N, CA, C and O atoms as a GROMACS GRO file, in nm:
protein
  324
    1MET      N    1   0.033  -0.143  -0.041
    1MET     CA    2  -0.021  -0.042   0.046
    1MET      C    3   0.092   0.130  -0.009
    1MET      O    4   0.209   0.147   0.023
    2GLU      N    5   0.007   0.226  -0.092
    2GLU     CA    6   0.113   0.309  -0.110
    2GLU      C    7   0.118   0.443   0.003
    2GLU      O    8   0.007   0.480   0.041
    3LYS      N    9   0.189   0.486   0.036
    3LYS     CA   10   0.127   0.619   0.165
    3LYS      C   11   0.146   0.775   0.130
    3LYS      O   12   0.224   0.838   0.058
    4GLU      N   13   0.038   0.809   0.214
    4GLU     CA   14   0.005   0.861   0.154
    4GLU      C   15   0.083   1.049   0.160
    4GLU      O   16   0.123   1.074   0.273
    5ASN      N   17   0.105   1.177   0.051
    5ASN     CA   18   0.207   1.252   0.058
    5ASN      C   19   0.143   1.379   0.147
    5ASN      O   20   0.143   1.494   0.104
    6ILE      N   21   0.080   1.335   0.296
    6ILE     CA   22   0.014   1.476   0.363
    6ILE      C   23   0.046   1.603   0.254
    6ILE      O   24  -0.046   1.674   0.214
    7VAL      N   25   0.158   1.621   0.220
    7VAL     CA   26   0.179   1.782   0.178
    7VAL      C   27   0.061   1.811   0.064
    7VAL      O   28  -0.018   1.905   0.067
    8GLU      N   29   0.070   1.697  -0.043
    8GLU     CA   30  -0.008   1.696  -0.110
    8GLU      C   31  -0.134   1.768  -0.086
    8GLU      O   32  -0.144   1.887  -0.114
    9ARG      N   33  -0.248   1.690  -0.029
    9ARG     CA   34  -0.347   1.716   0.038
    9ARG      C   35  -0.384   1.902   0.150
    9ARG      O   36  -0.484   1.974   0.156
   10LEU      N   37  -0.264   1.908   0.206
   10LEU     CA   38  -0.263   2.007   0.298
   10LEU      C   39  -0.301   2.139   0.182
   10LEU      O   40  -0.286   2.131   0.060
   11VAL      N   41  -0.345   2.245   0.249
   11VAL     CA   42  -0.312   2.367   0.192
   11VAL      C   43  -0.247   2.482   0.247
   11VAL      O   44  -0.263   2.526   0.361
   12ARG      N   45  -0.196   2.513   0.186
   12ARG     CA   46  -0.037   2.578   0.268
   12ARG      C   47  -0.057   2.737   0.229
   12ARG      O   48  -0.138   2.771   0.142
   13TYR      N   49   0.000   2.801   0.280
   13TYR     CA   50  -0.046   2.987   0.329
   13TYR      C   51   0.108   3.008   0.402
   13TYR      O   52   0.168   2.942   0.486
   14GLU      N   53   0.144   3.140   0.324
   14GLU     CA   54   0.269   3.230   0.390
   14GLU      C   55   0.206   3.329   0.475
   14GLU      O   56   0.114   3.406   0.447
   15PHE      N   57   0.274   3.314   0.593
   15PHE     CA   58   0.251   3.344   0.686
   15PHE      C   59   0.371   3.418   0.822
   15PHE      O   60   0.439   3.377   0.915
   16ASP      N   61   0.349   3.502   0.779
   16ASP     CA   62   0.385   3.553   0.889
   16ASP      C   63   0.581   3.515   0.876
   16ASP      O   64   0.638   3.508   0.985
   17LYS      N   65   0.658   3.496   0.762
   17LYS     CA   66   0.741   3.464   0.674
   17LYS      C   67   0.768   3.317   0.709
   17LYS      O   68   0.883   3.278   0.727
   18THR      N   69   0.654   3.230   0.718
   18THR     CA   70   0.706   3.067   0.696
   18THR      C   71   0.570   3.001   0.661
   18THR      O   72   0.474   3.072   0.632
   19ASN      N   73   0.565   2.911   0.664
   19ASN     CA   74   0.465   2.870   0.589
   19ASN      C   75   0.347   2.800   0.694
   19ASN      O   76   0.386   2.721   0.780
   20LEU      N   77   0.200   2.834   0.683
   20LEU     CA   78   0.112   2.791   0.720
   20LEU      C   79   0.070   2.641   0.658
   20LEU      O   80   0.135   2.614   0.557
   21TYR      N   81  -0.030   2.536   0.702
   21TYR     CA   82  -0.057   2.448   0.672
   21TYR      C   83  -0.186   2.411   0.761
   21TYR      O   84  -0.181   2.391   0.882
   22THR      N   85  -0.316   2.405   0.673
   22THR     CA   86  -0.406   2.336   0.739
   22THR      C   87  -0.460   2.278   0.664
   22THR      O   88  -0.415   2.289   0.550
   23GLY      N   89  -0.596   2.178   0.684
   23GLY     CA   90  -0.683   2.088   0.649
   23GLY      C   91  -0.605   1.984   0.730
   23GLY      O   92  -0.604   1.896   0.643
   24PHE      N   93  -0.552   1.939   0.813
   24PHE     CA   94  -0.554   1.817   0.860
   24PHE      C   95  -0.684   1.777   0.931
   24PHE      O   96  -0.767   1.844   0.990
   25LYS      N   97  -0.671   1.603   0.899
   25LYS     CA   98  -0.769   1.548   0.922
   25LYS      C   99  -0.810   1.531   1.057
   25LYS      O  100  -0.906   1.457   1.079
   26SER      N  101  -0.731   1.610   1.186
   26SER     CA  102  -0.735   1.577   1.323
   26SER      C  103  -0.584   1.652   1.398
   26SER      O  104  -0.466   1.653   1.361
   27VAL      N  105  -0.635   1.693   1.483
   27VAL     CA  106  -0.548   1.785   1.589
   27VAL      C  107  -0.401   1.696   1.586
   27VAL      O  108  -0.294   1.743   1.550
   28ALA      N  109  -0.420   1.583   1.626
   28ALA     CA  110  -0.303   1.473   1.643
   28ALA      C  111  -0.235   1.448   1.516
   28ALA      O  112  -0.112   1.456   1.515
   29GLU      N  113  -0.300   1.418   1.406
   29GLU     CA  114  -0.190   1.468   1.266
   29GLU      C  115  -0.126   1.513   1.243
   29GLU      O  116  -0.014   1.486   1.200
   30ALA      N  117  -0.227   1.682   1.286
   30ALA     CA  118  -0.109   1.856   1.249
   30ALA      C  119  -0.057   1.832   1.360
   30ALA      O  120  -0.016   1.948   1.356
   31ARG      N  121   0.007   1.768   1.520
   31ARG     CA  122   0.095   1.785   1.596
   31ARG      C  123   0.200   1.723   1.537
   31ARG      O  124   0.299   1.782   1.494
   32GLN      N  125   0.183   1.613   1.534
   32GLN     CA  126   0.234   1.502   1.396
   32GLN      C  127   0.367   1.557   1.318
   32GLN      O  128   0.486   1.532   1.338
   33PHE      N  129   0.300   1.647   1.217
   33PHE     CA  130   0.365   1.714   1.116
   33PHE      C  131   0.418   1.855   1.165
   33PHE      O  132   0.505   1.918   1.104
   34ALA      N  133   0.364   1.892   1.269
   34ALA     CA  134   0.451   1.985   1.360
   34ALA      C  135   0.580   1.943   1.440
   34ALA      O  136   0.653   2.031   1.485
   35GLU      N  137   0.603   1.838   1.454
   35GLU     CA  138   0.666   1.776   1.532
   35GLU      C  139   0.773   1.724   1.424
   35GLU      O  140   0.887   1.769   1.433
   36GLU      N  141   0.746   1.646   1.339
   36GLU     CA  142   0.813   1.586   1.293
   36GLU      C  143   0.948   1.705   1.146
   36GLU      O  144   1.050   1.666   1.089
   37ARG      N  145   0.891   1.814   1.140
   37ARG     CA  146   0.913   1.889   1.074
   37ARG      C  147   0.939   2.033   1.207
   37ARG      O  148   0.907   2.143   1.162
   38ASN      N  149   0.988   2.035   1.347
   38ASN     CA  150   1.014   2.130   1.371
   38ASN      C  151   0.953   2.256   1.464
   38ASN      O  152   0.981   2.334   1.555
   39GLY      N  153   0.813   2.201   1.340
   39GLY     CA  154   0.755   2.323   1.330
   39GLY      C  155   0.620   2.349   1.484
   39GLY      O  156   0.651   2.279   1.580
   40ARG      N  157   0.508   2.422   1.505
   40ARG     CA  158   0.411   2.418   1.573
   40ARG      C  159   0.279   2.448   1.571
   40ARG      O  160   0.231   2.506   1.474
   41LEU      N  161   0.229   2.424   1.643
   41LEU     CA  162   0.088   2.415   1.593
   41LEU      C  163   0.032   2.564   1.579
   41LEU      O  164   0.120   2.633   1.630
   42LEU      N  165  -0.040   2.622   1.549
   42LEU     CA  166  -0.077   2.744   1.576
   42LEU      C  167  -0.247   2.764   1.496
   42LEU      O  168  -0.287   2.720   1.388
   43GLU      N  169  -0.332   2.863   1.622
   43GLU     CA  170  -0.462   2.839   1.636
   43GLU      C  171  -0.503   2.957   1.512
   43GLU      O  172  -0.514   3.062   1.574
   44VAL      N  173  -0.524   2.978   1.398
   44VAL     CA  174  -0.584   3.068   1.239
   44VAL      C  175  -0.723   3.093   1.264
   44VAL      O  176  -0.794   3.034   1.344
   45GLY      N  177  -0.748   3.172   1.197
   45GLY     CA  178  -0.895   3.196   1.160
   45GLY      C  179  -0.855   3.280   1.018
   45GLY      O  180  -0.752   3.327   0.970
   46PHE      N  181  -1.031   3.269   0.970
   46PHE     CA  182  -1.082   3.323   0.885
   46PHE      C  183  -1.157   3.500   0.895
   46PHE      O  184  -1.268   3.486   0.948
   47LEU      N  185  -1.145   3.570   0.880
   47LEU     CA  186  -1.159   3.655   0.988
   47LEU      C  187  -1.187   3.802   0.926
   47LEU      O  188  -1.237   3.891   0.994
   48ASP      N  189  -1.144   3.820   0.769
   48ASP     CA  190  -1.239   3.907   0.728
   48ASP      C  191  -1.302   3.873   0.582
   48ASP      O  192  -1.302   3.925   0.470
   49GLY      N  193  -1.352   3.762   0.641
   49GLY     CA  194  -1.416   3.693   0.491
   49GLY      C  195  -1.349   3.639   0.376
   49GLY      O  196  -1.424   3.599   0.287
   50ASN      N  197  -1.204   3.626   0.354
   50ASN     CA  198  -1.104   3.576   0.242
   50ASN      C  199  -1.044   3.527   0.259
   50ASN      O  200  -0.989   3.576   0.358
   51ASP      N  201  -0.988   3.428   0.225
   51ASP     CA  202  -0.875   3.351   0.245
   51ASP      C  203  -0.678   3.417   0.331
   51ASP      O  204  -0.560   3.383   0.326
   52ASN      N  205  -0.748   3.502   0.383
   52ASN     CA  206  -0.604   3.576   0.481
   52ASN      C  207  -0.607   3.482   0.611
   52ASN      O  208  -0.716   3.498   0.667
   53PRO      N  209  -0.524   3.387   0.682
   53PRO     CA  210  -0.534   3.365   0.762
   53PRO      C  211  -0.462   3.468   0.862
   53PRO      O  212  -0.361   3.531   0.827
   54VAL      N  213  -0.498   3.477   0.942
   54VAL     CA  214  -0.500   3.557   1.100
   54VAL      C  215  -0.465   3.464   1.213
   54VAL      O  216  -0.499   3.345   1.209
   55GLU      N  217  -0.378   3.530   1.341
   55GLU     CA  218  -0.333   3.421   1.413
   55GLU      C  219  -0.465   3.435   1.548
   55GLU      O  220  -0.463   3.518   1.639
   56ASP      N  221  -0.545   3.357   1.532
   56ASP     CA  222  -0.674   3.383   1.631
   56ASP      C  223  -0.705   3.207   1.739
   56ASP      O  224  -0.738   3.100   1.688
   57SER      N  225  -0.679   3.231   1.896
   57SER     CA  226  -0.676   3.181   1.951
   57SER      C  227  -0.816   3.151   2.058
   57SER      O  228  -0.829   3.088   2.163
   58SER      N  229  -0.922   3.242   1.957
   58SER     CA  230  -1.022   3.226   2.068
   58SER      C  231  -1.110   3.172   2.083
   58SER      O  232  -1.208   3.196   2.152
   59GLN      N  233  -1.080   3.074   2.007
   59GLN     CA  234  -1.209   2.913   1.999
   59GLN      C  235  -1.125   2.829   2.062
   59GLN      O  236  -1.164   2.712   2.060
   60ASN      N  237  -0.962   2.860   2.152
   60ASN     CA  238  -0.921   2.731   2.246
   60ASN      C  239  -0.880   2.622   2.152
   60ASN      O  240  -0.802   2.547   2.211
   61LEU      N  241  -0.899   2.587   2.042
   61LEU     CA  242  -0.917   2.492   1.946
   61LEU      C  243  -0.757   2.374   2.013
   61LEU      O  244  -0.770   2.254   2.036
   62ILE      N  245  -0.615   2.457   2.030
   62ILE     CA  246  -0.551   2.368   2.090
   62ILE      C  247  -0.583   2.323   2.209
   62ILE      O  248  -0.577   2.204   2.240
   63ALA      N  249  -0.621   2.415   2.284
   63ALA     CA  250  -0.553   2.411   2.434
   63ALA      C  251  -0.662   2.303   2.463
   63ALA      O  252  -0.634   2.233   2.560
   64GLU      N  253  -0.762   2.277   2.411
   64GLU     CA  254  -0.945   2.180   2.410
   64GLU      C  255  -0.887   2.050   2.299
   64GLU      O  256  -0.952   1.949   2.272
   65ASN      N  257  -0.766   2.080   2.252
   65ASN     CA  258  -0.740   1.917   2.112
   65ASN      C  259  -0.882   1.946   2.093
   65ASN      O  260  -0.959   1.933   2.188
   66LYS      N  261  -0.916   1.978   1.998
   66LYS     CA  262  -1.061   1.993   1.888
   66LYS      C  263  -1.012   2.038   1.785
   66LYS      O  264  -0.924   2.124   1.775
   67TYR      N  265  -1.093   1.958   1.667
   67TYR     CA  266  -1.078   1.990   1.518
   67TYR      C  267  -1.200   2.078   1.471
   67TYR      O  268  -1.302   2.061   1.538
   68TYR      N  269  -1.210   2.178   1.357
   68TYR     CA  270  -1.298   2.180   1.361
   68TYR      C  271  -1.302   2.232   1.189
   68TYR      O  272  -1.207   2.304   1.159
   69LYS      N  273  -1.382   2.207   1.098
   69LYS     CA  274  -1.366   2.223   0.989
   69LYS      C  275  -1.527   2.240   0.876
   69LYS      O  276  -1.615   2.163   0.836
   70ALA      N  277  -1.500   2.354   0.863
   70ALA     CA  278  -1.696   2.423   0.820
   70ALA      C  279  -1.665   2.430   0.624
   70ALA      O  280  -1.565   2.460   0.559
   71PHE      N  281  -1.799   2.386   0.584
   71PHE     CA  282  -1.757   2.388   0.491
   71PHE      C  283  -1.900   2.539   0.426
   71PHE      O  284  -2.012   2.529   0.475
   72ALA      N  285  -1.881   2.617   0.359
   72ALA     CA  286  -1.959   2.753   0.309
   72ALA      C  287  -2.046   2.695   0.188
   72ALA      O  288  -2.148   2.755   0.153
   73GLY      N  289  -2.002   2.576   0.124
   73GLY     CA  290  -2.077   2.574  -0.024
   73GLY      C  291  -2.000   2.470  -0.117
   73GLY      O  292  -1.881   2.437  -0.108
   74PRO      N  293  -2.098   2.425  -0.210
   74PRO     CA  294  -2.034   2.377  -0.300
   74PRO      C  295  -1.899   2.414  -0.399
   74PRO      O  296  -1.828   2.342  -0.470
   75ASP      N  297  -1.899   2.498  -0.382
   75ASP     CA  298  -1.828   2.624  -0.495
   75ASP      C  299  -1.733   2.706  -0.424
   75ASP      O  300  -1.651   2.786  -0.470
   76TYR      N  301  -1.779   2.646  -0.207
   76TYR     CA  302  -1.617   2.720  -0.142
   76TYR      C  303  -1.613   2.658  -0.010
   76TYR      O  304  -1.702   2.658   0.075
   77LYS      N  305  -1.470   2.595  -0.006
   77LYS     CA  306  -1.462   2.504   0.077
   77LYS      C  307  -1.358   2.638   0.184
   77LYS      O  308  -1.263   2.705   0.144
   78ILE      N  309  -1.433   2.638   0.354
   78ILE     CA  310  -1.340   2.695   0.403
   78ILE      C  311  -1.292   2.539   0.510
   78ILE      O  312  -1.368   2.446   0.541
   79LEU      N  313  -1.116   2.560   0.553
   79LEU     CA  314  -1.116   2.460   0.587
   79LEU      C  315  -1.046   2.533   0.718
   79LEU      O  316  -1.045   2.654   0.696
   80HIS      N  317  -0.996   2.508   0.823
   80HIS     CA  318  -0.971   2.497   0.976
   80HIS      C  319  -0.972   2.415   1.031
   80HIS      O  320  -1.069   2.344   1.056
   81SER      N  321  -0.801   2.396   1.084
   81SER     CA  322  -0.745   2.300   1.113
   81SER      C  323  -0.644   2.322   1.235
   81SER      O  324  -0.577   2.227   1.277
   0.00000   0.00000   0.00000
């Protein structure tokens, strides 16, 4: 069985001079991805109605080990992870 290339599935943003990835299937997957790449978990929101992430921990997703994913319709997809 062929192992999935997770980077191909994720959405990458340039954020504060670094790469930010969204689209994880779980908090555990995101945590493992960060650990393997000497990265860190960062909670973001898309608060301006556009596809522009901003650091926002107001929902306490990391602290509460929660995962959030929302869809806005068939032509537009919003992923938060």
